[in-house]
Phi, psi and omega in degrees: 000138178241133178273126174224103186270121178264338184204147178295340180271356184282136175267129184225156178130186177246126179257139178225166178236132174259163181233074179289157178290154175292134188239151172248356175210160180303145180219142177290148176221162173219131174253129179231153183204142172269132180218157170210154177260171175293329179211162175303137178097347173297153184232150178231133176265132179230129175239124174232123190052235180259013184263117179256132180222140173244128181253137171273121185261165172240179177281359180254148176296134178212149179268133179239153181217155176233129181247151178190195179232127175277116172280141183306323183288350179257019183307318183279347181265088188232027181284152176231134176240133176228132182208144170294151184262344181244146178299128181085000179284134177247130176230156176243143183231147176199157168056055176286142181212128177242124185211156174287138180132179183249351178227141178294141175262174179303137181294138172230146182257035178268000000 
């Protein structure tokens, strides 16, 4: 994905939906994704629930993760936003995974 901003009012990025289990109490979660930049120093912004993280990327594929706690009342709020941070920045994404727990497990494509 390459960021090309035409207007300050434009919304850009890749939006995704996760499918956490229905909960009756808070539970830890981890979102993981493989990313790489066009060059070392490219950056990617990731938002999961209300947690915003910016990752410094390299030109090599690497797995990045965001950890948090799913509150039961936020069950339906499961959006994920991923976006390059600089105009003209190109990033590549693969193997997104949202799961209960505190550490990412091996990726599966089921």
